[in-house]
C-alpha positions in Angstrom: -0.1 -0.2 -0.2 1.3 3.6 -1.0 -0.9 5.6 1.3 0.3 7.1 4.5 -1.3 4.5 7.3 -2.1 7.7 9.8 -4.5 9.1 6.3 -7.0 6.9 5.2 -8.6 7.2 2.3 -12.1 6.6 3.4 -12.5 6.2 7.2 -16.8 5.7 8.9 -17.5 6.1 12.8 -20.4 5.3 14.4 -21.7 4.9 17.8 -23.4 1.9 18.5 -26.3 1.0 20.7 -24.4 -2.6 21.6 -21.4 -3.7 24.1 -18.1 -4.3 22.4 -18.6 -7.9 23.2 -21.7 -7.4 21.3 -20.5 -6.4 18.3 -17.3 -9.0 18.6 -19.9 -11.9 18.7 -21.3 -10.4 14.8 -18.0 -11.1 13.8 -17.2 -14.2 15.0 -20.2 -15.9 13.9 -20.8 -17.1 10.0 -24.1 -16.9 10.5 -24.4 -13.3 11.7 -22.0 -12.5 9.1 -24.9 -13.2 6.5 -26.9 -10.2 7.9 -24.6 -7.0 8.3 -21.5 -7.6 5.7 -22.0 -5.9 2.9 -24.1 -2.3 2.3 -28.2 -2.3 2.5 -29.8 -5.1 0.6 -26.7 -7.2 0.1 -26.8 -10.9 1.5 -23.3 -12.7 2.0 -22.2 -16.2 2.3 -19.0 -16.8 4.3 -17.4 -20.1 2.8 -14.2 -20.1 5.2 -14.2 -17.5 8.6 -10.7 -17.8 10.5 -11.1 -14.7 13.1 -7.0 -14.6 14.4 -3.9 -12.9 13.3 -3.4 -15.0 9.8 -6.8 -16.6 9.4 -9.1 -16.0 6.6 -12.5 -15.0 5.6 -13.5 -15.6 2.1 -17.3 -14.3 1.4 -19.8 -14.1 -1.3 -21.5 -10.9 -1.6 -24.7 -11.6 -3.3 -26.2 -7.8 -4.6 -30.1 -7.0 -4.7 -29.6 -7.5 -8.5 -28.3 -10.7 -8.2 -24.5 -10.0 -9.0 -21.5 -11.9 -7.3 -19.1 -10.0 -5.3 -16.4 -12.6 -4.3 -13.6 -11.4 -1.2 -10.8 -13.1 0.5 -9.1 -11.1 3.5 -6.3 -11.7 4.9 -6.5 -11.1 9.0 -3.3 -9.3 10.0 -4.2 -7.8 13.7 -6.8 -9.2 15.9 -7.3 -8.6 19.1 -10.7 -9.6 20.5 -13.8 -7.3 21.6 -10.9 -4.5 20.5 -10.1 -4.1 16.5 -9.5 -6.6 13.5 -7.1 -5.3 10.9 -7.3 -7.0 7.3 -6.1 -7.4 4.0 -7.9 -7.9 1.2 -6.9 -9.3 -1.6 -8.1 -8.0 -4.3 -10.6 -8.2 -7.0 -9.3 -8.6 -11.3 -12.9 -9.0 -11.8 -14.0 -5.7 -11.1 -10.5 -3.7 -11.6 -9.8 -3.5 -7.8 -5.9 -3.6 -6.1 -5.4 -5.4 -2.8 -6.8 -2.6 -0.1 -6.0 -2.7 4.0 -9.2 -1.8 6.5 -9.0 -2.4 10.7 -12.3 -1.8 12.3 -11.3 -0.6 16.0 -14.2 -1.1 18.7 -14.3 1.2 22.0 -16.3 1.1 24.5 -18.5 4.4 25.0 -20.5 3.7 28.4 -19.8 0.7 30.4 -23.4 1.5 32.7 -25.5 1.4 29.3 -23.9 -0.3 25.9 -22.4 2.0 23.8 -19.7 1.5 21.2 -17.9 3.9 18.8 -16.5 2.0 15.8 -14.3 3.0 13.2 -14.2 1.8 9.7 -10.4 2.5 8.0 -9.6 2.0 4.5 -6.3 2.4 2.9 -6.4 2.1 -1.2 -3.3 1.1 -3.2 -3.7 4.0 -5.3 -5.6 7.4 -6.3 -7.2 5.3 -9.2 -8.3 2.5 -6.3 -9.9 4.7 -3.8 -11.5 6.2 -7.0 -13.0 3.4 -8.2 -13.8 2.4 -4.4 -15.0 6.0 -3.3 -16.7 6.8 -6.5 -18.0 3.6 -8.5 -18.8 1.8 -5.5 -19.8 4.0 -3.1 -17.3 2.4 -0.6 -18.0 5.5 2.1 -22.3 4.7 2.3 -21.6 1.2 1.9 -19.6 1.7 5.1 -22.0 3.8 6.8 -24.8 1.2 6.1 -22.4 -1.9 6.8 -21.5 -0.6 10.1 -25.5 0.3 10.7 -26.6 -3.1 9.8 -23.7 -4.8 12.0 -25.8 -2.7 15.1 -28.8 -4.0 14.3 -26.9 -7.6 14.2 -25.2 -7.3 17.1 -28.0 -5.9 19.3 -30.4 -9.1 18.2 -27.3 -11.5 19.1 
């Protein structure tokens, strides 16, 4: 990745009405991921989920129009209830280079379940950044993903 890791290409933050443990449970459950991974209207099929440093996440996102988006991620830094950092392997089919993302999970209020979740993504080039942000509407998709994560985390 060529970008400065201090300045992400995409950063979306949302305070969720769920505990860090509830959010983590939604990450660790491949059945739960089906309902929150991706933007509104999408579902996902998890083919592999090994949520640990060096683990692999292989998922197919199904768009509302029937499109399939195969994605493979390698987990680089996993800290239970706190952080998931992963490397997206890219997509030749959709013209995307590998990219890095981190989801940071920070408890806001221990008395009432409130957790700040920040999703940061770093793209390989300006062209790839444009492809993600403009062509694939990654910022809106990330916001919707966090909203969906909240719903699933609360439902348990």
